[in-house]
C-alpha positions as CSV (number, residue, x, y, z in Angstrom):
1,X,96.4,80.7,-10.3
2,X,97.0,78.8,-7.1
3,X,97.8,80.6,-3.9
4,X,101.3,80.0,-2.8
5,X,101.7,78.3,0.6
6,X,103.1,80.5,3.3
7,X,106.8,79.7,3.9
8,X,107.8,78.8,7.4
9,X,110.1,81.5,8.7
10,X,113.6,80.4,9.5
11,X,113.8,81.4,13.2
12,X,116.4,80.0,15.6
13,X,115.3,81.9,18.7
14,X,112.6,80.3,20.8
15,X,110.8,83.5,21.5
16,X,110.8,84.4,17.8
17,X,109.4,81.0,16.9
18,X,106.6,81.6,19.3
19,X,106.0,85.1,18.0
20,X,105.8,83.7,14.4
21,X,103.1,81.2,15.6
22,X,101.2,84.0,17.3
23,X,101.4,86.3,14.3
24,X,100.1,83.5,12.0
25,X,97.1,82.9,14.2
26,X,96.3,86.6,14.4
27,X,96.7,87.0,10.7
28,X,94.1,84.2,10.0
29,X,91.7,85.7,12.6
30,X,92.0,89.2,11.2
31,X,91.6,88.0,7.7
32,X,88.3,86.3,8.7
33,X,87.0,89.5,10.4
34,X,87.9,91.6,7.4
35,X,86.1,89.2,5.1
36,X,83.0,89.4,7.3
37,X,83.1,93.2,7.3
38,X,83.1,93.2,3.5
39,X,80.2,90.8,3.4
40,X,78.2,92.8,5.9
41,X,78.8,96.0,4.0
42,X,77.8,94.4,0.7
43,X,74.6,92.9,2.2
44,X,73.7,96.3,3.7
45,X,74.3,98.1,0.4
46,X,72.2,95.7,-1.6
47,X,69.4,95.6,0.9
48,X,69.2,99.4,1.0
49,X,69.4,99.8,-2.8
50,X,66.7,97.1,-3.4
51,X,64.0,97.8,-0.9
52,X,65.5,100.4,1.5
53,X,63.0,99.4,4.2
54,X,63.6,98.4,7.8
55,X,65.7,95.4,6.8
56,X,68.2,97.6,5.0
57,X,68.4,100.0,8.0
58,X,69.0,97.0,10.3
59,X,71.7,95.6,8.1
60,X,73.3,99.0,7.8
61,X,73.3,99.3,11.6
62,X,74.8,95.9,12.1
63,X,77.5,96.6,9.5
64,X,78.4,99.8,11.3
65,X,78.6,98.0,14.5
66,X,80.9,95.3,13.1
67,X,83.2,98.0,11.6
68,X,83.3,99.7,15.0
69,X,84.2,96.5,16.7
70,X,87.0,95.7,14.2
71,X,88.4,99.2,14.7
72,X,88.4,98.9,18.5
73,X,90.3,95.6,18.2
74,X,92.8,97.1,15.8
75,X,91.9,95.0,12.8
76,X,91.1,98.1,10.7
77,X,92.4,101.6,11.3
78,X,90.1,104.1,13.0
79,X,90.1,106.4,10.0
80,X,89.5,103.5,7.6
81,X,86.5,102.5,9.8
82,X,85.1,106.0,9.8
83,X,85.5,106.2,6.0
84,X,83.8,102.8,5.5
85,X,80.9,103.8,7.7
86,X,80.6,107.2,6.0
87,X,80.4,105.6,2.6
88,X,77.8,103.1,3.8
89,X,75.6,105.9,5.2
90,X,76.1,108.0,2.1
91,X,75.0,105.0,-0.1
92,X,72.0,104.5,2.1
93,X,71.1,108.2,1.9
94,X,71.5,108.2,-1.9
95,X,69.3,105.1,-2.3
96,X,66.6,106.6,-0.1
97,X,66.7,109.9,-1.9
98,X,66.6,108.5,-5.4
99,X,63.2,107.9,-7.0
100,X,62.1,104.3,-6.8
101,X,61.4,102.4,-9.9
């Protein structure tokens, strides 16, 4: 199913027209950051579950850092960021504790 194109808001006020442009730019930027967060988390989870070595730990650290940055910029809520980091750490702990093989 094709994604519908975003409608241009019908604004008559100059400041609102500018605000709409700003909001659209921010929406695109935030969308890109959220996508990168999902990708980083997925890479960390797969690396930890497959080998669990230094590479997995490093990817986990970088994913946590990216989540913190997104939270500080207001792209994700602070509690949502904490929840995501907690789930990543828990998945890493479970993968390390489970018997390999």
